[in-house]
MILUM-397023 format. One record per residue: residue number from 1; residue in one letter; x, y negated, z negated of N, C-alpha, C in turn. Coordinates in nm, 3 decimals, decimal comma. Layout:
MARZA|nr|rest|n_c1|n_c2|n_c3|ca_c1|ca_c2|ca_c3|c_c1|c_c2|c_c3
MARZA|NUM|A|X|Y|Z|X|Y|Z|X|Y|Z
...
This chain:
MARZA|nr|rest|n_c1|n_c2|n_c3|ca_c1|ca_c2|ca_c3|c_c1|c_c2|c_c3
MARZA|1|X|-2,394|-4,593|0,200|-2,469|-4,503|0,072|-2,343|-4,553|0,007
MARZA|2|X|-2,418|-4,624|-0,114|-2,368|-4,669|-0,188|-2,327|-4,483|-0,333
MARZA|3|X|-2,177|-4,543|-0,359|-2,112|-4,404|-0,463|-2,145|-4,459|-0,554
MARZA|4|X|-2,234|-4,403|-0,688|-2,275|-4,424|-0,797|-2,207|-4,447|-0,912
MARZA|5|X|-2,222|-4,527|-0,969|-2,119|-4,597|-1,081|-2,148|-4,428|-1,202
MARZA|6|X|-2,067|-4,523|-1,318|-1,989|-4,382|-1,407|-2,081|-4,426|-1,476
MARZA|7|X|-2,228|-4,532|-1,564|-2,274|-4,543|-1,658|-2,395|-4,546|-1,592
MARZA|8|X|-2,448|-4,461|-1,439|-2,539|-4,453|-1,404|-2,583|-4,336|-1,465
MARZA|9|X|-2,692|-4,235|-1,403|-2,738|-4,110|-1,414|-2,628|-4,047|-1,320
MARZA|10|X|-2,671|-4,085|-1,229|-2,566|-4,044|-1,084|-2,415|-4,034|-1,098
MARZA|11|X|-2,376|-4,123|-1,200|-2,207|-4,171|-1,196|-2,178|-4,083|-1,312
MARZA|12|X|-2,246|-4,041|-1,406|-2,225|-3,963|-1,521|-2,218|-3,767|-1,438
MARZA|13|X|-2,309|-3,776|-1,391|-2,327|-3,643|-1,319|-2,196|-3,634|-1,208
MARZA|14|X|-2,137|-3,725|-1,195|-2,045|-3,746|-1,130|-1,924|-3,697|-1,208
MARZA|15|X|-1,910|-3,752|-1,303|-1,819|-3,781|-1,467|-1,898|-3,599|-1,464
MARZA|16|X|-1,900|-3,567|-1,489|-1,897|-3,424|-1,539|-1,859|-3,291|-1,458
MARZA|17|X|-1,900|-3,341|-1,308|-1,852|-3,253|-1,179|-1,710|-3,293|-1,239
MARZA|18|X|-1,673|-3,372|-1,215|-1,491|-3,398|-1,192|-1,419|-3,320|-1,311
MARZA|19|X|-1,471|-3,380|-1,418|-1,464|-3,278|-1,522|-1,426|-3,117|-1,533
MARZA|20|X|-1,565|-3,092|-1,497|-1,594|-2,935|-1,482|-1,463|-2,915|-1,378
MARZA|21|X|-1,410|-2,963|-1,243|-1,357|-2,947|-1,177|-1,193|-2,919|-1,252
MARZA|22|X|-1,178|-3,062|-1,303|-1,039|-3,032|-1,388|-1,022|-2,937|-1,407
MARZA|23|X|-1,131|-2,883|-1,536|-1,140|-2,784|-1,647|-1,070|-2,660|-1,585
MARZA|24|X|-1,170|-2,614|-1,467|-1,195|-2,500|-1,337|-1,053|-2,497|-1,300
MARZA|25|X|-0,981|-2,580|-1,281|-0,844|-2,529|-1,189|-0,746|-2,524|-1,275
MARZA|26|X|-0,767|-2,541|-1,402|-0,676|-2,577|-1,547|-0,714|-2,392|-1,569
MARZA|27|X|-0,805|-2,376|-1,567|-0,832|-2,231|-1,620|-0,758|-2,149|-1,546
MARZA|28|X|-0,796|-2,138|-1,395|-0,717|-2,093|-1,266|-0,580|-2,101|-1,260
MARZA|29|X|-0,550|-2,168|-1,262|-0,391|-2,179|-1,318|-0,312|-2,153|-1,429
MARZA|30|X|-0,347|-2,144|-1,529|-0,318|-2,023|-1,640|-0,347|-1,842|-1,620
MARZA|31|X|-0,461|-1,871|-1,522|-0,548|-1,723|-1,522|-0,390|-1,675|-1,441
MARZA|32|X|-0,404|-1,702|-1,345|-0,254|-1,684|-1,249|-0,150|-1,659|-1,251
MARZA|33|X|-0,103|-1,734|-1,382|0,032|-1,777|-1,448|-0,008|-1,620|-1,525
MARZA|34|X|-0,080|-1,607|-1,645|-0,102|-1,450|-1,732|-0,125|-1,334|-1,587
MARZA|35|X|-0,232|-1,347|-1,504|-0,161|-1,186|-1,408|-0,028|-1,137|-1,329
MARZA|36|X|0,015|-1,324|-1,334|0,188|-1,349|-1,224|0,244|-1,234|-1,327
MARZA|37|X|0,245|-1,232|-1,436|0,328|-1,157|-1,559|0,315|-1,018|-1,616
MARZA|38|X|0,159|-0,968|-1,494|0,155|-0,805|-1,554|0,246|-0,670|-1,427
MARZA|39|X|0,268|-0,618|-1,488|0,335|-0,524|-1,477|0,231|-0,505|-1,325
MARZA|40|X|0,318|-0,462|-1,189|0,165|-0,364|-1,097|0,233|-0,267|-1,087
MARZA|41|X|0,093|-0,238|-1,084|0,078|-0,081|-0,972|0,155|0,006|-0,882
MARZA|42|X|0,247|-0,072|-0,868|0,311|-0,035|-0,733|0,474|-0,039|-0,743
MARZA|43|X|0,575|-0,059|-0,722|0,718|-0,090|-0,792|0,773|-0,156|-0,643
MARZA|44|X|0,888|-0,205|-0,690|0,989|-0,305|-0,598|1,044|-0,220|-0,492
MARZA|45|X|1,066|-0,221|-0,385|1,095|-0,146|-0,252|1,258|-0,118|-0,367
MARZA|46|X|1,316|-0,004|-0,332|1,433|0,070|-0,411|1,565|-0,010|-0,384
MARZA|47|X|1,573|-0,069|-0,264|1,657|-0,175|-0,221|1,692|-0,301|-0,212
MARZA|48|X|1,583|-0,350|-0,339|1,597|-0,471|-0,381|1,510|-0,456|-0,551
MARZA|49|X|1,503|-0,371|-0,597|1,517|-0,393|-0,755|1,636|-0,524|-0,807
MARZA|50|X|1,574|-0,581|-0,857|1,638|-0,701|-0,965|1,777|-0,789|-0,876
MARZA|51|X|1,684|-0,813|-0,752|1,703|-0,903|-0,627|1,622|-1,013|-0,575
MARZA|52|X|1,484|-1,004|-0,683|1,409|-1,066|-0,642|1,342|-1,054|-0,529
MARZA|53|X|1,260|-1,164|-0,433|1,140|-1,123|-0,400|1,203|-1,015|-0,268
MARZA|54|X|1,147|-0,919|-0,163|1,211|-0,862|-0,106|1,149|-0,916|0,061
MARZA|55|X|1,272|-0,919|0,086|1,252|-0,959|0,257|1,287|-0,922|0,362
MARZA|56|X|1,185|-0,876|0,429|1,199|-0,791|0,526|1,323|-0,772|0,653
MARZA|57|X|1,439|-0,705|0,702|1,490|-0,684|0,767|1,422|-0,769|0,930
MARZA|58|X|1,472|-0,745|1,049|1,373|-0,841|1,133|1,394|-0,710|1,242
MARZA|59|X|1,474|-0,618|1,198|1,464|-0,490|1,313|1,510|-0,406|1,177
MARZA|60|X|1,415|-0,229|1,213|1,485|-0,168|1,122|1,418|0,010|1,209
MARZA|61|X|1,518|0,063|1,230|1,495|0,179|1,302|1,575|0,291|1,183
MARZA|62|X|1,470|0,417|1,173|1,460|0,538|1,053|1,411|0,594|1,099
MARZA|63|X|1,509|0,725|1,112|1,440|0,904|1,173|1,426|0,961|1,021
MARZA|64|X|1,362|1,068|1,017|1,287|1,201|0,936|1,416|1,290|0,988
MARZA|65|X|1,489|1,368|0,907|1,536|1,511|0,993|1,505|1,617|0,863
MARZA|66|X|1,485|1,699|0,941|1,429|1,840|0,894|1,601|1,892|0,890
MARZA|67|X|1,653|1,964|0,716|1,745|2,021|0,726|1,745|2,175|0,775
MARZA|68|X|1,787|2,229|0,829|1,752|2,413|0,871|1,788|2,517|0,778
MARZA|69|X|1,880|2,461|0,674|1,953|2,503|0,643|1,874|2,546|0,472
MARZA|70|X|1,838|2,432|0,369|1,757|2,359|0,311|1,661|2,376|0,338
MARZA|71|X|1,577|2,319|0,415|1,394|2,350|0,445|1,398|2,153|0,352
MARZA|72|X|1,433|2,096|0,362|1,447|1,968|0,287|1,440|1,844|0,425
MARZA|73|X|1,324|1,755|0,417|1,374|1,600|0,505|1,426|1,526|0,474
MARZA|74|X|1,503|1,471|0,508|1,598|1,358|0,472|1,553|1,205|0,559
MARZA|75|X|1,585|1,111|0,562|1,588|1,013|0,640|1,743|0,940|0,636
MARZA|76|X|1,767|0,933|0,785|1,902|0,850|0,807|1,849|0,743|0,875
MARZA|77|X|1,966|0,668|0,931|1,932|0,532|1,012|1,945|0,581|1,144
MARZA|78|X|1,874|0,502|1,263|1,810|0,474|1,371|1,758|0,567|1,428
MARZA|79|X|1,755|0,585|1,544|1,719|0,735|1,608|1,735|0,845|1,650
MARZA|80|X|1,742|0,996|1,616|1,763|1,051|1,664|1,695|1,154|1,705
MARZA|81|X|1,810|1,211|1,819|1,693|1,291|1,921|1,583|1,420|1,865
MARZA|82|X|1,696|1,480|1,769|1,600|1,631|1,715|1,484|1,587|1,632
MARZA|83|X|1,504|1,432|1,555|1,398|1,393|1,445|1,208|1,457|1,468
MARZA|84|X|1,228|1,468|1,295|1,092|1,523|1,301|0,967|1,412|1,339
MARZA|85|X|1,068|1,225|1,280|0,977|1,180|1,325|1,098|1,036|1,344
MARZA|86|X|1,037|0,888|1,378|1,119|0,818|1,415|1,044|0,692|1,448
MARZA|87|X|1,101|0,579|1,371|1,026|0,433|1,373|1,101|0,332|1,390
MARZA|88|X|1,042|0,226|1,436|1,138|0,130|1,444|1,017|0,012|1,403
MARZA|89|X|1,067|-0,117|1,327|0,964|-0,200|1,277|1,068|-0,345|1,307
MARZA|90|X|0,986|-0,410|1,382|1,042|-0,527|1,433|0,943|-0,644|1,344
MARZA|91|X|1,016|-0,700|1,353|0,951|-0,827|1,270|0,995|-0,946|1,251
MARZA|92|X|0,828|-0,999|1,321|0,861|-1,165|1,428|0,778|-1,232|1,355
MARZA|93|X|0,729|-1,196|1,239|0,645|-1,250|1,180|0,654|-1,456|1,168
MARZA|94|X|0,765|-1,440|1,109|0,804|-1,578|1,134|0,809|-1,653|1,267
MARZA|95|X|0,762|-1,605|1,310|0,750|-1,662|1,529|0,640|-1,647|1,549
MARZA|96|X|0,625|-1,544|1,498|0,413|-1,515|1,598|0,308|-1,432|1,533
MARZA|97|X|0,387|-1,449|1,361|0,303|-1,424|1,276|0,246|-1,238|1,288
MARZA|98|X|0,305|-1,144|1,339|0,310|-1,025|1,426|0,447|-0,963|1,408
MARZA|99|X|0,438|-0,839|1,267|0,556|-0,679|1,260|0,477|-0,627|1,372
MARZA|100|X|0,596|-0,575|1,416|0,507|-0,476|1,575|0,585|-0,306|1,508
MARZA|101|X|0,523|-0,172|1,487|0,538|-0,090|1,433|0,558|-0,017|1,533
MARZA|102|X|0,614|0,049|1,612|0,629|0,208|1,713|0,727|0,365|1,614
MARZA|103|X|0,627|0,432|1,631|0,649|0,533|1,534|0,611|0,681|1,610
MARZA|104|X|0,692|0,791|1,600|0,715|0,836|1,758|0,717|1,010|1,626
MARZA|105|X|0,639|1,120|1,674|0,658|1,240|1,622|0,736|1,323|1,736
MARZA|106|X|0,743|1,486|1,696|0,802|1,532|1,757|0,702|1,643|1,795
MARZA|107|X|0,697|1,697|1,881|0,619|1,816|1,914|0,656|1,919|1,858
MARZA|108|X|0,759|1,942|1,858|0,859|2,087|1,862|0,823|2,137|1,718
MARZA|109|X|0,777|2,040|1,580|0,748|2,167|1,470|0,609|2,100|1,419
MARZA|110|X|0,541|2,165|1,318|0,418|2,196|1,312|0,343|2,088|1,290
MARZA|111|X|0,211|2,079|1,318|0,096|1,922|1,273|0,115|1,881|1,157
MARZA|112|X|0,158|1,958|1,052|0,142|1,936|0,924|0,296|1,824|0,842
MARZA|113|X|0,364|1,915|0,948|0,535|1,829|0,891|0,527|1,742|0,981
MARZA|114|X|0,470|1,697|1,084|0,448|1,599|1,109|0,409|1,464|1,144
MARZA|115|X|0,292|1,463|1,037|0,162|1,394|0,968|0,288|1,354|0,834
MARZA|116|X|0,340|1,417|0,773|0,408|1,396|0,659|0,502|1,364|0,682
MARZA|117|X|0,617|1,369|0,797|0,710|1,284|0,777|0,667|1,140|0,864
MARZA|118|X|0,569|1,151|0,972|0,525|1,013|0,992|0,510|0,915|0,918
MARZA|119|X|0,437|0,944|0,755|0,404|0,873|0,674|0,518|0,833|0,608
MARZA|120|X|0,626|0,923|0,601|0,755|0,906|0,505|0,853|0,779|0,617
MARZA|121|X|0,842|0,836|0,745|0,940|0,681|0,814|0,893|0,593|0,821
MARZA|122|X|0,762|0,568|0,810|0,674|0,460|0,786|0,742|0,366|0,719
MARZA|123|X|0,724|0,425|0,598|0,723|0,378|0,427|0,867|0,313|0,469
MARZA|124|X|1,002|0,398|0,516|1,076|0,376|0,523|1,122|0,254|0,638
MARZA|125|X|1,073|0,212|0,682|1,098|0,103|0,793|1,000|-0,029|0,728
MARZA|126|X|0,910|-0,029|0,635|0,837|-0,104|0,601|0,783|-0,176|0,530
MARZA|127|X|0,903|-0,095|0,377|0,836|-0,084|0,248|0,837|-0,246|0,179
MARZA|128|X|0,937|-0,327|0,271|0,868|-0,471|0,185|0,768|-0,550|0,219
MARZA|129|X|0,727|-0,474|0,389|0,609|-0,531|0,373|0,479|-0,514|0,313
MARZA|130|X|0,487|-0,374|0,272|0,370|-0,271|0,196|0,417|-0,364|0,010
MARZA|131|X|0,492|-0,401|-0,020|0,507|-0,429|-0,121|0,410|-0,600|-0,124
MARZA|132|X|0,476|-0,712|-0,017|0,455|-0,793|0,041|0,278|-0,832|0,050
MARZA|133|X|0,238|-0,680|0,106|0,104|-0,653|0,105|0,007|-0,649|-0,004
MARZA|134|X|0,061|-0,559|-0,096|0,015|-0,513|-0,237|-0,002|-0,674|-0,337
MARZA|135|X|0,092|-0,709|-0,322|0,095|-0,814|-0,389|-0,008|-0,920|-0,336
MARZA|136|X|-0,043|-0,923|-0,226|-0,123|-1,052|-0,166|-0,268|-1,000|-0,198
MARZA|137|X|-0,342|-0,851|-0,207|-0,419|-0,876|-0,182|-0,468|-0,761|-0,310
MARZA|138|X|-0,398|-0,624|-0,394|-0,484|-0,538|-0,431|-0,393|-0,524|-0,619
MARZA|139|X|-0,275|-0,603|-0,593|-0,228|-0,614|-0,739|-0,297|-0,665|-0,850
MARZA|140|X|-0,377|-0,769|-0,810|-0,453|-0,799|-0,927|-0,650|-0,795|-0,951
MARZA|141|X|-0,687|-0,627|-0,844|-0,829|-0,618|-0,762|-0,876|-0,548|-0,874
MARZA|142|X|-0,803|-0,455|-1,053|-0,846|-0,405|-1,144|-0,721|-0,430|-1,268
MARZA|143|X|-0,771|-0,620|-1,273|-0,694|-0,612|-1,313|-0,702|-0,618|-1,461
MARZA|144|X|-0,642|-0,699|-1,585|-0,642|-0,675|-1,646|-0,739|-0,717|-1,812
MARZA|145|X|-0,827|-0,748|-1,652|-0,956|-0,844|-1,812|-1,041|-0,704|-1,854
MARZA|146|X|-1,097|-0,761|-1,998|-1,172|-0,594|-2,016|-1,341|-0,594|-1,968
MARZA|147|X|-1,398|-0,703|-1,960|-1,532|-0,696|-1,829|-1,497|-0,589|-1,673
MARZA|148|X|-1,356|-0,552|-1,685|-1,359|-0,494|-1,526|-1,278|-0,384|-1,562
MARZA|149|X|-1,222|-0,341|-1,658|-1,194|-0,183|-1,704|-1,302|-0,100|-1,647
MARZA|150|X|-1,437|-0,075|-1,720|-1,500|-0,016|-1,696|-1,501|0,006|-1,574
MARZA|151|X|-1,526|-0,016|-1,441|-1,592|-0,023|-1,303|-1,436|0,019|-1,306
MARZA|152|X|-1,371|-0,021|-1,317|-1,205|0,052|-1,255|-1,182|0,210|-1,228
MARZA|153|X|-1,175|0,225|-1,424|-1,196|0,356|-1,465|-1,323|0,410|-1,388
MARZA|154|X|-1,442|0,369|-1,343|-1,503|0,446|-1,274|-1,514|0,437|-1,078
MARZA|155|X|-1,459|0,358|-1,081|-1,363|0,380|-0,948|-1,284|0,471|-0,913
MARZA|156|X|-1,186|0,485|-1,051|-1,095|0,554|-0,974|-1,135|0,686|-1,062
MARZA|157|X|-1,264|0,751|-1,106|-1,342|0,923|-1,145|-1,329|0,877|-0,975
MARZA|158|X|-1,440|0,812|-0,909|-1,522|0,818|-0,800|-1,335|0,877|-0,679
MARZA|159|X|-1,267|0,784|-0,666|-1,227|0,854|-0,572|-1,143|0,995|-0,627
MARZA|160|X|-1,089|0,997|-0,752|-1,036|1,158|-0,711|-1,117|1,253|-0,757
MARZA|161|X|-1,232|1,219|-0,729|-1,351|1,321|-0,744|-1,388|1,381|-0,621
MARZA|162|X|-1,370|1,265|-0,519|-1,384|1,259|-0,412|-1,233|1,327|-0,318
MARZA|163|X|-1,138|1,280|-0,371|-1,023|1,376|-0,332|-0,979|1,516|-0,391
MARZA|164|X|-1,035|1,559|-0,456|-1,074|1,665|-0,508|-1,176|1,778|-0,461
MARZA|165|X|-1,258|1,706|-0,440|-1,386|1,798|-0,303|-1,308|1,763|-0,186
MARZA|166|X|-1,245|1,673|-0,117|-1,156|1,691|0,014|-1,078|1,828|-0,021
MARZA|167|X|-0,972|1,825|-0,113|-0,905|1,911|-0,148|-0,939|2,073|-0,123
MARZA|168|X|-1,078|2,071|-0,196|-1,135|2,198|-0,175|-1,191|2,262|-0,036
MARZA|169|X|-1,253|2,095|0,025|-1,326|2,150|0,142|-1,215|2,245|0,258
MARZA|170|X|-1,105|2,161|0,251|-0,965|2,220|0,302|-0,928|2,382|0,287
MARZA|171|X|-0,876|2,402|0,166|-0,923|2,535|0,108|-0,972|2,607|0,182
MARZA|172|X|-1,154|2,599|0,206|-1,201|2,708|0,238|-1,289|2,686|0,356
MARZA|173|X|-1,170|2,577|0,412|-1,220|2,592|0,556|-1,078|2,541|0,667
MARZA|174|X|-1,006|2,668|0,633|-0,874|2,649|0,662|-0,858|2,694|0,832
MARZA|175|X|-1,000|2,686|0,862|-0,976|2,723|1,048|-1,061|2,587|1,142
MARZA|176|X|-1,149|2,505|1,069|-1,213|2,417|1,075|-1,120|2,282|1,107
MARZA|177|X|-1,154|2,284|1,281|-1,014|2,211|1,313|-1,099|2,037|1,254
MARZA|178|X|-1,218|1,984|1,236|-1,227|1,913|1,156|-1,156|1,868|1,015
MARZA|179|X|-1,173|1,947|0,920|-1,057|1,949|0,804|-0,935|1,944|0,846
MARZA|180|X|-0,897|1,991|0,916|-0,714|2,044|0,999|-0,706|1,901|1,029
MARZA|181|X|-0,797|1,799|1,031|-0,704|1,649|1,101|-0,717|1,591|0,933
MARZA|182|X|-0,896|1,637|0,863|-0,822|1,543|0,727|-0,703|1,580|0,645
MARZA|183|X|-0,712|1,706|0,679|-0,549|1,716|0,593|-0,445|1,607|0,665
MARZA|184|X|-0,436|1,604|0,806|-0,335|1,606|0,813|-0,278|1,405|0,770
MARZA|185|X|-0,425|1,373|0,757|-0,480|1,270|0,747|-0,395|1,147|0,613
MARZA|186|X|-0,486|1,262|0,525|-0,412|1,286|0,352|-0,262|1,300|0,392
MARZA|187|X|-0,185|1,374|0,449|-0,029|1,419|0,413|0,016|1,292|0,452
MARZA|188|X|-0,018|1,212|0,594|0,030|1,109|0,618|0,033|0,979|0,515
MARZA|189|X|-0,095|0,963|0,443|-0,062|0,909|0,347|-0,021|0,956|0,217
MARZA|190|X|0,009|1,107|0,213|0,115|1,109|0,064|0,252|1,102|0,121
MARZA|191|X|0,267|1,152|0,213|0,423|1,029|0,304|0,453|0,949|0,297
MARZA|192|X|0,356|0,856|0,274|0,372|0,709|0,328|0,421|0,660|0,159
MARZA|193|X|0,295|0,734|0,050|0,351|0,736|-0,100|0,486|0,761|-0,149
MARZA|194|X|0,558|0,886|-0,146|0,638|0,967|-0,169|0,715|0,894|-0,094
MARZA|195|X|0,777|0,851|0,008|0,885|0,755|0,086|0,940|0,637|0,039
MARZA|196|X|0,780|0,561|-0,015|0,767|0,422|-0,058|0,834|0,482|-0,253
MARZA|197|X|0,802|0,558|-0,292|0,860|0,588|-0,409|0,970|0,640|-0,442
MARZA|198|X|1,040|0,665|-0,316|1,151|0,797|-0,324|1,207|0,933|-0,342
MARZA|199|X|1,081|0,976|-0,354|1,088|1,101|-0,391|1,006|1,164|-0,261
MARZA|200|X|1,039|1,183|-0,140|1,036|1,271|0,004|1,005|1,439|-0,072
MARZA|201|X|0,919|1,554|-0,100|0,881|1,657|-0,057|0,787|1,727|-0,044
MARZA|202|X|0,802|1,782|0,128|0,716|1,857|0,147|0,598|1,931|0,056
MARZA|203|X|0,511|1,874|0,031|0,370|1,980|0,002|0,351|2,085|0,025
MARZA|204|X|0,358|2,159|-0,046|0,328|2,343|0,003|0,199|2,357|0,022
MARZA|205|X|0,118|2,382|-0,055|-0,032|2,355|-0,135|-0,099|2,274|-0,160
MARZA|206|X|-0,155|2,252|-0,247|-0,235|2,130|-0,280|-0,180|2,069|-0,339
MARZA|207|X|-0,218|1,903|-0,347|-0,118|1,748|-0,323|-0,235|1,661|-0,354
MARZA|208|X|-0,227|1,572|-0,418|-0,308|1,459|-0,452|-0,191|1,336|-0,451
MARZA|209|X|-0,319|1,267|-0,438|-0,250|1,069|-0,402|-0,315|1,042|-0,480
MARZA|210|X|-0,237|0,900|-0,574|-0,289|0,831|-0,628|-0,456|0,707|-0,602
MARZA|211|X|-0,524|0,785|-0,669|-0,664|0,653|-0,599|-0,674|0,559|-0,615
MARZA|212|X|-0,576|0,489|-0,656|-0,575|0,332|-0,649|-0,460|0,274|-0,610
MARZA|213|X|-0,399|0,388|-0,512|-0,294|0,353|-0,434|-0,233|0,262|-0,327
MARZA|214|X|-0,253|0,392|-0,207|-0,188|0,350|-0,067|-0,399|0,399|-0,030
MARZA|215|X|-0,424|0,494|-0,093|-0,606|0,428|-0,044|-0,637|0,327|-0,008
């Protein structure tokens, strides 16, 4: 097959496609630079602010303890036998492409506390990976372009309405095993969100989750 010359109809088409491709690459570069300057909806993990890109450690173990006097949860390093929840993260991404999370909760505590503490301790050992995942997949999902604004607002409203409906159903069906499990799932997400944001407070009543956050 003979490559078309630029003077022929096929050549002019090839030249036009080449210019279009070059323009597309330039636009993609500019858009990427523009988006990289936008403020993301998720903050850099607390221990890494001001240090550049967060790097997860090779291994980390943390526990969530319940203070018997204050009734507050607190995070400590290492594994503690009386912990509400305990987790260990082994980061072998550079070696095998995988990170391994081991997480346990203590059956001596009620289900709700275990679920929330599970989310808290998961974020505590994996906050750098959470940040990296967000930046790789979610940060520009609802970007700054005008044509996306209405869609993102509709999506946010839809998720908020569904979360509100779920809260209402949980209140109306407190003896339901199904809605109990739904509440535990949302409590774990709430613990994940609170821990990542550095504000661990167990919700005693209705609670909210950022619809465009960890969902």
